[in-house]
mmCIF file of the C-alpha atoms, coordinates in Angstrom:
data_MODEL
# 
_entry.id   MODEL 
# 
loop_
_atom_site.group_PDB 
_atom_site.id 
_atom_site.type_symbol 
_atom_site.label_atom_id 
_atom_site.label_alt_id 
_atom_site.label_comp_id 
_atom_site.label_asym_id 
_atom_site.label_entity_id 
_atom_site.label_seq_id 
_atom_site.pdbx_PDB_ins_code 
_atom_site.Cartn_x 
_atom_site.Cartn_y 
_atom_site.Cartn_z 
_atom_site.occupancy 
_atom_site.B_iso_or_equiv 
_atom_site.pdbx_formal_charge 
_atom_site.auth_seq_id 
_atom_site.auth_comp_id 
_atom_site.auth_asym_id 
_atom_site.auth_atom_id 
_atom_site.pdbx_PDB_model_num 
ATOM 1   C CA . UNK A 1 1   ? 170.783 3.655   49.793  1.00 0.00 ? 1   UNK A CA 1 
ATOM 2   C CA . UNK A 1 2   ? 172.755 2.977   46.610  1.00 0.00 ? 2   UNK A CA 1 
ATOM 3   C CA . UNK A 1 3   ? 174.760 0.182   48.251  1.00 0.00 ? 3   UNK A CA 1 
ATOM 4   C CA . UNK A 1 4   ? 171.552 -1.461  49.474  1.00 0.00 ? 4   UNK A CA 1 
ATOM 5   C CA . UNK A 1 5   ? 170.042 -1.282  45.970  1.00 0.00 ? 5   UNK A CA 1 
ATOM 6   C CA . UNK A 1 6   ? 173.136 -2.853  44.404  1.00 0.00 ? 6   UNK A CA 1 
ATOM 7   C CA . UNK A 1 7   ? 173.179 -5.559  47.063  1.00 0.00 ? 7   UNK A CA 1 
ATOM 8   C CA . UNK A 1 8   ? 169.513 -6.383  46.416  1.00 0.00 ? 8   UNK A CA 1 
ATOM 9   C CA . UNK A 1 9   ? 170.040 -6.529  42.660  1.00 0.00 ? 9   UNK A CA 1 
ATOM 10  C CA . UNK A 1 10  ? 173.029 -8.823  42.918  1.00 0.00 ? 10  UNK A CA 1 
ATOM 11  C CA . UNK A 1 11  ? 171.885 -11.009 45.808  1.00 0.00 ? 11  UNK A CA 1 
ATOM 12  C CA . UNK A 1 12  ? 170.461 -13.789 43.627  1.00 0.00 ? 12  UNK A CA 1 
ATOM 13  C CA . UNK A 1 13  ? 172.979 -13.645 40.812  1.00 0.00 ? 13  UNK A CA 1 
ATOM 14  C CA . UNK A 1 14  ? 174.701 -16.922 40.045  1.00 0.00 ? 14  UNK A CA 1 
ATOM 15  C CA . UNK A 1 15  ? 178.089 -17.107 38.331  1.00 0.00 ? 15  UNK A CA 1 
ATOM 16  C CA . UNK A 1 16  ? 178.110 -18.352 34.754  1.00 0.00 ? 16  UNK A CA 1 
ATOM 17  C CA . UNK A 1 17  ? 180.445 -21.237 34.043  1.00 0.00 ? 17  UNK A CA 1 
ATOM 18  C CA . UNK A 1 18  ? 183.320 -20.457 31.668  1.00 0.00 ? 18  UNK A CA 1 
ATOM 19  C CA . UNK A 1 19  ? 182.525 -21.104 27.995  1.00 0.00 ? 19  UNK A CA 1 
ATOM 20  C CA . UNK A 1 20  ? 178.849 -21.748 28.808  1.00 0.00 ? 20  UNK A CA 1 
ATOM 21  C CA . UNK A 1 21  ? 177.809 -20.101 25.535  1.00 0.00 ? 21  UNK A CA 1 
ATOM 22  C CA . UNK A 1 22  ? 180.205 -22.188 23.479  1.00 0.00 ? 22  UNK A CA 1 
ATOM 23  C CA . UNK A 1 23  ? 179.132 -25.422 25.176  1.00 0.00 ? 23  UNK A CA 1 
ATOM 24  C CA . UNK A 1 24  ? 175.476 -24.709 24.526  1.00 0.00 ? 24  UNK A CA 1 
ATOM 25  C CA . UNK A 1 25  ? 176.235 -23.983 20.879  1.00 0.00 ? 25  UNK A CA 1 
ATOM 26  C CA . UNK A 1 26  ? 178.316 -27.149 20.448  1.00 0.00 ? 26  UNK A CA 1 
ATOM 27  C CA . UNK A 1 27  ? 175.548 -29.284 21.936  1.00 0.00 ? 27  UNK A CA 1 
ATOM 28  C CA . UNK A 1 28  ? 172.981 -27.682 19.610  1.00 0.00 ? 28  UNK A CA 1 
ATOM 29  C CA . UNK A 1 29  ? 175.370 -28.140 16.678  1.00 0.00 ? 29  UNK A CA 1 
ATOM 30  C CA . UNK A 1 30  ? 175.929 -31.821 17.426  1.00 0.00 ? 30  UNK A CA 1 
ATOM 31  C CA . UNK A 1 31  ? 172.224 -32.632 17.837  1.00 0.00 ? 31  UNK A CA 1 
ATOM 32  C CA . UNK A 1 32  ? 171.225 -30.439 14.887  1.00 0.00 ? 32  UNK A CA 1 
ATOM 33  C CA . UNK A 1 33  ? 173.813 -32.035 12.601  1.00 0.00 ? 33  UNK A CA 1 
ATOM 34  C CA . UNK A 1 34  ? 172.504 -35.460 13.540  1.00 0.00 ? 34  UNK A CA 1 
ATOM 35  C CA . UNK A 1 35  ? 169.000 -34.317 12.573  1.00 0.00 ? 35  UNK A CA 1 
ATOM 36  C CA . UNK A 1 36  ? 170.258 -32.776 9.329   1.00 0.00 ? 36  UNK A CA 1 
ATOM 37  C CA . UNK A 1 37  ? 172.109 -35.980 8.388   1.00 0.00 ? 37  UNK A CA 1 
ATOM 38  C CA . UNK A 1 38  ? 168.980 -38.031 9.105   1.00 0.00 ? 38  UNK A CA 1 
ATOM 39  C CA . UNK A 1 39  ? 166.970 -35.878 6.681   1.00 0.00 ? 39  UNK A CA 1 
ATOM 40  C CA . UNK A 1 40  ? 168.953 -37.536 3.870   1.00 0.00 ? 40  UNK A CA 1 
ATOM 41  C CA . UNK A 1 41  ? 167.837 -41.140 4.194   1.00 0.00 ? 41  UNK A CA 1 
ATOM 42  C CA . UNK A 1 42  ? 164.431 -40.320 5.655   1.00 0.00 ? 42  UNK A CA 1 
ATOM 43  C CA . UNK A 1 43  ? 163.321 -37.678 3.154   1.00 0.00 ? 43  UNK A CA 1 
ATOM 44  C CA . UNK A 1 44  ? 165.748 -37.176 0.291   1.00 0.00 ? 44  UNK A CA 1 
ATOM 45  C CA . UNK A 1 45  ? 166.064 -40.894 -0.411  1.00 0.00 ? 45  UNK A CA 1 
ATOM 46  C CA . UNK A 1 46  ? 162.727 -42.381 0.671   1.00 0.00 ? 46  UNK A CA 1 
ATOM 47  C CA . UNK A 1 47  ? 160.376 -39.479 -0.146  1.00 0.00 ? 47  UNK A CA 1 
ATOM 48  C CA . UNK A 1 48  ? 162.095 -37.643 -2.996  1.00 0.00 ? 48  UNK A CA 1 
ATOM 49  C CA . UNK A 1 49  ? 163.861 -40.656 -4.478  1.00 0.00 ? 49  UNK A CA 1 
ATOM 50  C CA . UNK A 1 50  ? 167.399 -39.237 -4.392  1.00 0.00 ? 50  UNK A CA 1 
ATOM 51  C CA . UNK A 1 51  ? 169.830 -42.116 -3.799  1.00 0.00 ? 51  UNK A CA 1 
ATOM 52  C CA . UNK A 1 52  ? 172.917 -41.611 -1.670  1.00 0.00 ? 52  UNK A CA 1 
ATOM 53  C CA . UNK A 1 53  ? 176.052 -40.821 -3.645  1.00 0.00 ? 53  UNK A CA 1 
ATOM 54  C CA . UNK A 1 54  ? 174.448 -39.243 -6.714  1.00 0.00 ? 54  UNK A CA 1 
ATOM 55  C CA . UNK A 1 55  ? 177.764 -37.788 -7.956  1.00 0.00 ? 55  UNK A CA 1 
ATOM 56  C CA . UNK A 1 56  ? 180.079 -39.595 -5.575  1.00 0.00 ? 56  UNK A CA 1 
ATOM 57  C CA . UNK A 1 57  ? 183.768 -39.458 -6.449  1.00 0.00 ? 57  UNK A CA 1 
ATOM 58  C CA . UNK A 1 58  ? 183.520 -36.823 -9.185  1.00 0.00 ? 58  UNK A CA 1 
ATOM 59  C CA . UNK A 1 59  ? 185.612 -33.656 -8.981  1.00 0.00 ? 59  UNK A CA 1 
ATOM 60  C CA . UNK A 1 60  ? 182.438 -31.588 -8.759  1.00 0.00 ? 60  UNK A CA 1 
ATOM 61  C CA . UNK A 1 61  ? 181.225 -33.603 -5.784  1.00 0.00 ? 61  UNK A CA 1 
ATOM 62  C CA . UNK A 1 62  ? 184.360 -32.645 -3.858  1.00 0.00 ? 62  UNK A CA 1 
ATOM 63  C CA . UNK A 1 63  ? 184.005 -29.083 -5.098  1.00 0.00 ? 63  UNK A CA 1 
ATOM 64  C CA . UNK A 1 64  ? 180.450 -28.872 -3.796  1.00 0.00 ? 64  UNK A CA 1 
ATOM 65  C CA . UNK A 1 65  ? 181.516 -30.371 -0.492  1.00 0.00 ? 65  UNK A CA 1 
ATOM 66  C CA . UNK A 1 66  ? 184.419 -27.922 -0.082  1.00 0.00 ? 66  UNK A CA 1 
ATOM 67  C CA . UNK A 1 67  ? 182.292 -24.913 -1.052  1.00 0.00 ? 67  UNK A CA 1 
ATOM 68  C CA . UNK A 1 68  ? 179.376 -25.709 1.242   1.00 0.00 ? 68  UNK A CA 1 
ATOM 69  C CA . UNK A 1 69  ? 181.546 -26.671 4.210   1.00 0.00 ? 69  UNK A CA 1 
ATOM 70  C CA . UNK A 1 70  ? 183.550 -23.449 3.799   1.00 0.00 ? 70  UNK A CA 1 
ATOM 71  C CA . UNK A 1 71  ? 180.343 -21.400 4.003   1.00 0.00 ? 71  UNK A CA 1 
ATOM 72  C CA . UNK A 1 72  ? 179.153 -23.417 6.992   1.00 0.00 ? 72  UNK A CA 1 
ATOM 73  C CA . UNK A 1 73  ? 182.473 -22.927 8.795   1.00 0.00 ? 73  UNK A CA 1 
ATOM 74  C CA . UNK A 1 74  ? 182.320 -19.173 8.197   1.00 0.00 ? 74  UNK A CA 1 
ATOM 75  C CA . UNK A 1 75  ? 178.907 -19.218 9.857   1.00 0.00 ? 75  UNK A CA 1 
ATOM 76  C CA . UNK A 1 76  ? 180.369 -21.256 12.712  1.00 0.00 ? 76  UNK A CA 1 
ATOM 77  C CA . UNK A 1 77  ? 183.024 -18.582 13.265  1.00 0.00 ? 77  UNK A CA 1 
ATOM 78  C CA . UNK A 1 78  ? 180.433 -15.797 13.265  1.00 0.00 ? 78  UNK A CA 1 
ATOM 79  C CA . UNK A 1 79  ? 177.731 -17.307 15.503  1.00 0.00 ? 79  UNK A CA 1 
ATOM 80  C CA . UNK A 1 80  ? 179.530 -17.281 18.893  1.00 0.00 ? 80  UNK A CA 1 
ATOM 81  C CA . UNK A 1 81  ? 180.733 -13.697 18.461  1.00 0.00 ? 81  UNK A CA 1 
ATOM 82  C CA . UNK A 1 82  ? 177.411 -12.372 17.169  1.00 0.00 ? 82  UNK A CA 1 
ATOM 83  C CA . UNK A 1 83  ? 175.584 -14.101 20.036  1.00 0.00 ? 83  UNK A CA 1 
ATOM 84  C CA . UNK A 1 84  ? 177.197 -11.729 22.553  1.00 0.00 ? 84  UNK A CA 1 
ATOM 85  C CA . UNK A 1 85  ? 176.002 -8.199  23.398  1.00 0.00 ? 85  UNK A CA 1 
ATOM 86  C CA . UNK A 1 86  ? 179.467 -6.654  23.050  1.00 0.00 ? 86  UNK A CA 1 
ATOM 87  C CA . UNK A 1 87  ? 180.810 -8.120  19.808  1.00 0.00 ? 87  UNK A CA 1 
ATOM 88  C CA . UNK A 1 88  ? 180.135 -7.634  16.101  1.00 0.00 ? 88  UNK A CA 1 
ATOM 89  C CA . UNK A 1 89  ? 182.202 -9.957  13.940  1.00 0.00 ? 89  UNK A CA 1 
ATOM 90  C CA . UNK A 1 90  ? 181.237 -9.247  10.351  1.00 0.00 ? 90  UNK A CA 1 
ATOM 91  C CA . UNK A 1 91  ? 184.204 -10.486 8.337   1.00 0.00 ? 91  UNK A CA 1 
ATOM 92  C CA . UNK A 1 92  ? 182.921 -14.109 8.107   1.00 0.00 ? 92  UNK A CA 1 
ATOM 93  C CA . UNK A 1 93  ? 179.675 -12.854 6.552   1.00 0.00 ? 93  UNK A CA 1 
ATOM 94  C CA . UNK A 1 94  ? 181.606 -10.654 4.116   1.00 0.00 ? 94  UNK A CA 1 
ATOM 95  C CA . UNK A 1 95  ? 183.916 -13.565 3.287   1.00 0.00 ? 95  UNK A CA 1 
ATOM 96  C CA . UNK A 1 96  ? 180.890 -15.798 2.627   1.00 0.00 ? 96  UNK A CA 1 
ATOM 97  C CA . UNK A 1 97  ? 179.529 -13.255 0.161   1.00 0.00 ? 97  UNK A CA 1 
ATOM 98  C CA . UNK A 1 98  ? 182.912 -12.949 -1.547  1.00 0.00 ? 98  UNK A CA 1 
ATOM 99  C CA . UNK A 1 99  ? 183.202 -16.737 -1.818  1.00 0.00 ? 99  UNK A CA 1 
ATOM 100 C CA . UNK A 1 100 ? 179.764 -16.928 -3.425  1.00 0.00 ? 100 UNK A CA 1 
ATOM 101 C CA . UNK A 1 101 ? 180.717 -14.231 -5.943  1.00 0.00 ? 101 UNK A CA 1 
ATOM 102 C CA . UNK A 1 102 ? 183.966 -16.069 -6.742  1.00 0.00 ? 102 UNK A CA 1 
ATOM 103 C CA . UNK A 1 103 ? 182.069 -19.323 -7.331  1.00 0.00 ? 103 UNK A CA 1 
ATOM 104 C CA . UNK A 1 104 ? 179.642 -17.481 -9.607  1.00 0.00 ? 104 UNK A CA 1 
ATOM 105 C CA . UNK A 1 105 ? 182.501 -15.978 -11.623 1.00 0.00 ? 105 UNK A CA 1 
ATOM 106 C CA . UNK A 1 106 ? 184.199 -19.356 -12.089 1.00 0.00 ? 106 UNK A CA 1 
ATOM 107 C CA . UNK A 1 107 ? 180.870 -20.979 -12.932 1.00 0.00 ? 107 UNK A CA 1 
ATOM 108 C CA . UNK A 1 108 ? 180.074 -18.284 -15.491 1.00 0.00 ? 108 UNK A CA 1 
ATOM 109 C CA . UNK A 1 109 ? 183.397 -18.860 -17.226 1.00 0.00 ? 109 UNK A CA 1 
ATOM 110 C CA . UNK A 1 110 ? 182.602 -22.572 -17.535 1.00 0.00 ? 110 UNK A CA 1 
ATOM 111 C CA . UNK A 1 111 ? 179.102 -21.813 -18.756 1.00 0.00 ? 111 UNK A CA 1 
ATOM 112 C CA . UNK A 1 112 ? 180.509 -19.438 -21.380 1.00 0.00 ? 112 UNK A CA 1 
ATOM 113 C CA . UNK A 1 113 ? 182.879 -22.152 -22.598 1.00 0.00 ? 113 UNK A CA 1 
ATOM 114 C CA . UNK A 1 114 ? 179.848 -24.438 -22.948 1.00 0.00 ? 114 UNK A CA 1 
ATOM 115 C CA . UNK A 1 115 ? 178.212 -21.869 -25.291 1.00 0.00 ? 115 UNK A CA 1 
ATOM 116 C CA . UNK A 1 116 ? 175.684 -20.872 -22.617 1.00 0.00 ? 116 UNK A CA 1 
ATOM 117 C CA . UNK A 1 117 ? 173.956 -24.257 -22.781 1.00 0.00 ? 117 UNK A CA 1 
ATOM 118 C CA . UNK A 1 118 ? 170.960 -24.168 -20.434 1.00 0.00 ? 118 UNK A CA 1 
ATOM 119 C CA . UNK A 1 119 ? 171.551 -27.681 -19.000 1.00 0.00 ? 119 UNK A CA 1 
ATOM 120 C CA . UNK A 1 120 ? 174.826 -26.370 -17.543 1.00 0.00 ? 120 UNK A CA 1 
ATOM 121 C CA . UNK A 1 121 ? 172.851 -23.813 -15.546 1.00 0.00 ? 121 UNK A CA 1 
ATOM 122 C CA . UNK A 1 122 ? 169.642 -25.671 -14.828 1.00 0.00 ? 122 UNK A CA 1 
ATOM 123 C CA . UNK A 1 123 ? 170.753 -29.295 -14.688 1.00 0.00 ? 123 UNK A CA 1 
ATOM 124 C CA . UNK A 1 124 ? 167.776 -31.499 -13.936 1.00 0.00 ? 124 UNK A CA 1 
ATOM 125 C CA . UNK A 1 125 ? 166.982 -30.309 -10.416 1.00 0.00 ? 125 UNK A CA 1 
ATOM 126 C CA . UNK A 1 126 ? 167.308 -26.513 -10.354 1.00 0.00 ? 126 UNK A CA 1 
ATOM 127 C CA . UNK A 1 127 ? 163.687 -25.945 -9.344  1.00 0.00 ? 127 UNK A CA 1 
ATOM 128 C CA . UNK A 1 128 ? 163.900 -28.170 -6.263  1.00 0.00 ? 128 UNK A CA 1 
ATOM 129 C CA . UNK A 1 129 ? 167.556 -27.862 -5.214  1.00 0.00 ? 129 UNK A CA 1 
ATOM 130 C CA . UNK A 1 130 ? 167.318 -24.678 -3.062  1.00 0.00 ? 130 UNK A CA 1 
ATOM 131 C CA . UNK A 1 131 ? 164.184 -25.896 -1.273  1.00 0.00 ? 131 UNK A CA 1 
ATOM 132 C CA . UNK A 1 132 ? 165.681 -29.305 -0.510  1.00 0.00 ? 132 UNK A CA 1 
ATOM 133 C CA . UNK A 1 133 ? 168.758 -27.570 0.922   1.00 0.00 ? 133 UNK A CA 1 
ATOM 134 C CA . UNK A 1 134 ? 166.515 -25.510 3.211   1.00 0.00 ? 134 UNK A CA 1 
ATOM 135 C CA . UNK A 1 135 ? 164.660 -28.669 4.231   1.00 0.00 ? 135 UNK A CA 1 
ATOM 136 C CA . UNK A 1 136 ? 167.923 -30.478 4.950   1.00 0.00 ? 136 UNK A CA 1 
ATOM 137 C CA . UNK A 1 137 ? 169.253 -27.545 6.977   1.00 0.00 ? 137 UNK A CA 1 
ATOM 138 C CA . UNK A 1 138 ? 166.030 -27.012 8.959   1.00 0.00 ? 138 UNK A CA 1 
ATOM 139 C CA . UNK A 1 139 ? 166.816 -29.318 11.940  1.00 0.00 ? 139 UNK A CA 1 
ATOM 140 C CA . UNK A 1 140 ? 170.184 -27.684 12.516  1.00 0.00 ? 140 UNK A CA 1 
ATOM 141 C CA . UNK A 1 141 ? 168.780 -24.155 12.150  1.00 0.00 ? 141 UNK A CA 1 
ATOM 142 C CA . UNK A 1 142 ? 165.973 -24.890 14.605  1.00 0.00 ? 142 UNK A CA 1 
ATOM 143 C CA . UNK A 1 143 ? 168.380 -26.290 17.232  1.00 0.00 ? 143 UNK A CA 1 
ATOM 144 C CA . UNK A 1 144 ? 170.781 -23.387 16.868  1.00 0.00 ? 144 UNK A CA 1 
ATOM 145 C CA . UNK A 1 145 ? 168.102 -20.716 17.177  1.00 0.00 ? 145 UNK A CA 1 
ATOM 146 C CA . UNK A 1 146 ? 166.601 -22.554 20.134  1.00 0.00 ? 146 UNK A CA 1 
ATOM 147 C CA . UNK A 1 147 ? 169.961 -22.536 21.917  1.00 0.00 ? 147 UNK A CA 1 
ATOM 148 C CA . UNK A 1 148 ? 170.600 -18.893 21.043  1.00 0.00 ? 148 UNK A CA 1 
ATOM 149 C CA . UNK A 1 149 ? 167.379 -17.754 22.740  1.00 0.00 ? 149 UNK A CA 1 
ATOM 150 C CA . UNK A 1 150 ? 169.326 -17.841 26.014  1.00 0.00 ? 150 UNK A CA 1 
ATOM 151 C CA . UNK A 1 151 ? 171.938 -15.419 24.654  1.00 0.00 ? 151 UNK A CA 1 
ATOM 152 C CA . UNK A 1 152 ? 171.927 -11.637 24.270  1.00 0.00 ? 152 UNK A CA 1 
ATOM 153 C CA . UNK A 1 153 ? 173.126 -10.762 20.747  1.00 0.00 ? 153 UNK A CA 1 
ATOM 154 C CA . UNK A 1 154 ? 173.871 -7.156  19.898  1.00 0.00 ? 154 UNK A CA 1 
ATOM 155 C CA . UNK A 1 155 ? 171.958 -7.694  16.654  1.00 0.00 ? 155 UNK A CA 1 
ATOM 156 C CA . UNK A 1 156 ? 169.385 -10.511 16.705  1.00 0.00 ? 156 UNK A CA 1 
ATOM 157 C CA . UNK A 1 157 ? 169.047 -10.245 12.936  1.00 0.00 ? 157 UNK A CA 1 
ATOM 158 C CA . UNK A 1 158 ? 172.779 -10.707 12.273  1.00 0.00 ? 158 UNK A CA 1 
ATOM 159 C CA . UNK A 1 159 ? 173.028 -13.507 14.819  1.00 0.00 ? 159 UNK A CA 1 
ATOM 160 C CA . UNK A 1 160 ? 170.097 -15.309 13.214  1.00 0.00 ? 160 UNK A CA 1 
ATOM 161 C CA . UNK A 1 161 ? 171.605 -14.779 9.776   1.00 0.00 ? 161 UNK A CA 1 
ATOM 162 C CA . UNK A 1 162 ? 174.914 -16.271 10.910  1.00 0.00 ? 162 UNK A CA 1 
ATOM 163 C CA . UNK A 1 163 ? 173.044 -19.284 12.316  1.00 0.00 ? 163 UNK A CA 1 
ATOM 164 C CA . UNK A 1 164 ? 171.274 -19.612 8.962   1.00 0.00 ? 164 UNK A CA 1 
ATOM 165 C CA . UNK A 1 165 ? 174.599 -19.456 7.105   1.00 0.00 ? 165 UNK A CA 1 
ATOM 166 C CA . UNK A 1 166 ? 176.008 -22.171 9.367   1.00 0.00 ? 166 UNK A CA 1 
ATOM 167 C CA . UNK A 1 167 ? 172.942 -24.387 8.970   1.00 0.00 ? 167 UNK A CA 1 
ATOM 168 C CA . UNK A 1 168 ? 172.628 -23.696 5.249   1.00 0.00 ? 168 UNK A CA 1 
ATOM 169 C CA . UNK A 1 169 ? 176.270 -24.519 4.539   1.00 0.00 ? 169 UNK A CA 1 
ATOM 170 C CA . UNK A 1 170 ? 176.253 -27.774 6.480   1.00 0.00 ? 170 UNK A CA 1 
ATOM 171 C CA . UNK A 1 171 ? 172.783 -28.652 5.209   1.00 0.00 ? 171 UNK A CA 1 
ATOM 172 C CA . UNK A 1 172 ? 173.933 -28.141 1.619   1.00 0.00 ? 172 UNK A CA 1 
ATOM 173 C CA . UNK A 1 173 ? 176.987 -30.319 2.314   1.00 0.00 ? 173 UNK A CA 1 
ATOM 174 C CA . UNK A 1 174 ? 174.681 -33.106 3.492   1.00 0.00 ? 174 UNK A CA 1 
ATOM 175 C CA . UNK A 1 175 ? 172.462 -32.589 0.436   1.00 0.00 ? 175 UNK A CA 1 
ATOM 176 C CA . UNK A 1 176 ? 175.497 -32.860 -1.870  1.00 0.00 ? 176 UNK A CA 1 
ATOM 177 C CA . UNK A 1 177 ? 175.666 -36.587 -1.079  1.00 0.00 ? 177 UNK A CA 1 
ATOM 178 C CA . UNK A 1 178 ? 172.259 -37.012 -2.763  1.00 0.00 ? 178 UNK A CA 1 
ATOM 179 C CA . UNK A 1 179 ? 172.747 -34.581 -5.656  1.00 0.00 ? 179 UNK A CA 1 
ATOM 180 C CA . UNK A 1 180 ? 173.817 -35.856 -9.066  1.00 0.00 ? 180 UNK A CA 1 
ATOM 181 C CA . UNK A 1 181 ? 174.536 -32.452 -10.641 1.00 0.00 ? 181 UNK A CA 1 
ATOM 182 C CA . UNK A 1 182 ? 178.115 -31.942 -11.847 1.00 0.00 ? 182 UNK A CA 1 
ATOM 183 C CA . UNK A 1 183 ? 178.099 -28.357 -13.145 1.00 0.00 ? 183 UNK A CA 1 
ATOM 184 C CA . UNK A 1 184 ? 180.033 -25.584 -11.394 1.00 0.00 ? 184 UNK A CA 1 
ATOM 185 C CA . UNK A 1 185 ? 177.461 -23.052 -12.585 1.00 0.00 ? 185 UNK A CA 1 
ATOM 186 C CA . UNK A 1 186 ? 174.661 -25.129 -11.096 1.00 0.00 ? 186 UNK A CA 1 
ATOM 187 C CA . UNK A 1 187 ? 176.407 -25.166 -7.730  1.00 0.00 ? 187 UNK A CA 1 
ATOM 188 C CA . UNK A 1 188 ? 177.280 -21.468 -7.857  1.00 0.00 ? 188 UNK A CA 1 
ATOM 189 C CA . UNK A 1 189 ? 173.661 -20.477 -8.499  1.00 0.00 ? 189 UNK A CA 1 
ATOM 190 C CA . UNK A 1 190 ? 171.360 -23.017 -6.903  1.00 0.00 ? 190 UNK A CA 1 
ATOM 191 C CA . UNK A 1 191 ? 173.427 -24.184 -3.945  1.00 0.00 ? 191 UNK A CA 1 
ATOM 192 C CA . UNK A 1 192 ? 174.260 -20.566 -3.141  1.00 0.00 ? 192 UNK A CA 1 
ATOM 193 C CA . UNK A 1 193 ? 170.586 -19.663 -3.400  1.00 0.00 ? 193 UNK A CA 1 
ATOM 194 C CA . UNK A 1 194 ? 169.585 -22.445 -1.009  1.00 0.00 ? 194 UNK A CA 1 
ATOM 195 C CA . UNK A 1 195 ? 172.203 -21.371 1.531   1.00 0.00 ? 195 UNK A CA 1 
ATOM 196 C CA . UNK A 1 196 ? 171.311 -17.685 1.133   1.00 0.00 ? 196 UNK A CA 1 
ATOM 197 C CA . UNK A 1 197 ? 167.612 -18.406 1.658   1.00 0.00 ? 197 UNK A CA 1 
ATOM 198 C CA . UNK A 1 198 ? 168.441 -20.402 4.794   1.00 0.00 ? 198 UNK A CA 1 
ATOM 199 C CA . UNK A 1 199 ? 170.521 -17.473 6.076   1.00 0.00 ? 199 UNK A CA 1 
ATOM 200 C CA . UNK A 1 200 ? 167.666 -15.091 5.271   1.00 0.00 ? 200 UNK A CA 1 
ATOM 201 C CA . UNK A 1 201 ? 165.222 -17.355 7.094   1.00 0.00 ? 201 UNK A CA 1 
ATOM 202 C CA . UNK A 1 202 ? 167.539 -17.400 10.104  1.00 0.00 ? 202 UNK A CA 1 
ATOM 203 C CA . UNK A 1 203 ? 167.805 -13.609 10.044  1.00 0.00 ? 203 UNK A CA 1 
ATOM 204 C CA . UNK A 1 204 ? 164.031 -13.148 9.863   1.00 0.00 ? 204 UNK A CA 1 
ATOM 205 C CA . UNK A 1 205 ? 163.340 -15.598 12.673  1.00 0.00 ? 205 UNK A CA 1 
ATOM 206 C CA . UNK A 1 206 ? 166.250 -14.317 14.736  1.00 0.00 ? 206 UNK A CA 1 
ATOM 207 C CA . UNK A 1 207 ? 165.020 -10.744 14.499  1.00 0.00 ? 207 UNK A CA 1 
ATOM 208 C CA . UNK A 1 208 ? 162.041 -11.673 16.670  1.00 0.00 ? 208 UNK A CA 1 
ATOM 209 C CA . UNK A 1 209 ? 163.087 -14.872 18.448  1.00 0.00 ? 209 UNK A CA 1 
ATOM 210 C CA . UNK A 1 210 ? 166.474 -13.633 19.692  1.00 0.00 ? 210 UNK A CA 1 
ATOM 211 C CA . UNK A 1 211 ? 165.338 -10.287 21.097  1.00 0.00 ? 211 UNK A CA 1 
ATOM 212 C CA . UNK A 1 212 ? 166.222 -9.622  24.694  1.00 0.00 ? 212 UNK A CA 1 
# 
């Protein structure tokens, strides 16, 4: 009886190709990154009037690029592991938080040396920066979450949050090409906020979309 039940349950099972999860994620990443890059000229430049290369070549431009790509890469490390039912890889998320705190500490020291001048913190775009980062990251986040619906994460919330960290980091890196701000404190606060909100959005959507 038991053997017959097992045979019936496994009769229509098809083997999964090796690295099927990783391939699906890489395809979603490639298409999503293309969409995120296109947000720049189509929206940031044409709609919001932010020309390409706002702070191109400055030390802070490279700092913003390194910071945002580091956060995105930490998300990229976490997503494949957190998309499986038997793995919980939390150190990339902890490292992302520690990196954000470190950036805030360094930014605060620079702000203190500038006698707490508000332009160092607010720049000229503080009120729109986080929302434009979310907008830039949205195509990549949507593609990632769509691909991850076929997976079985142990924690849909954590998996969605990791996808949001990945999308937010890479989206902020793309946005940096259109941002003219050159303050470390500005980056530490407003870039981090945009990436954190994207991660939170991914976690909230993932909690329901990635259930299995």
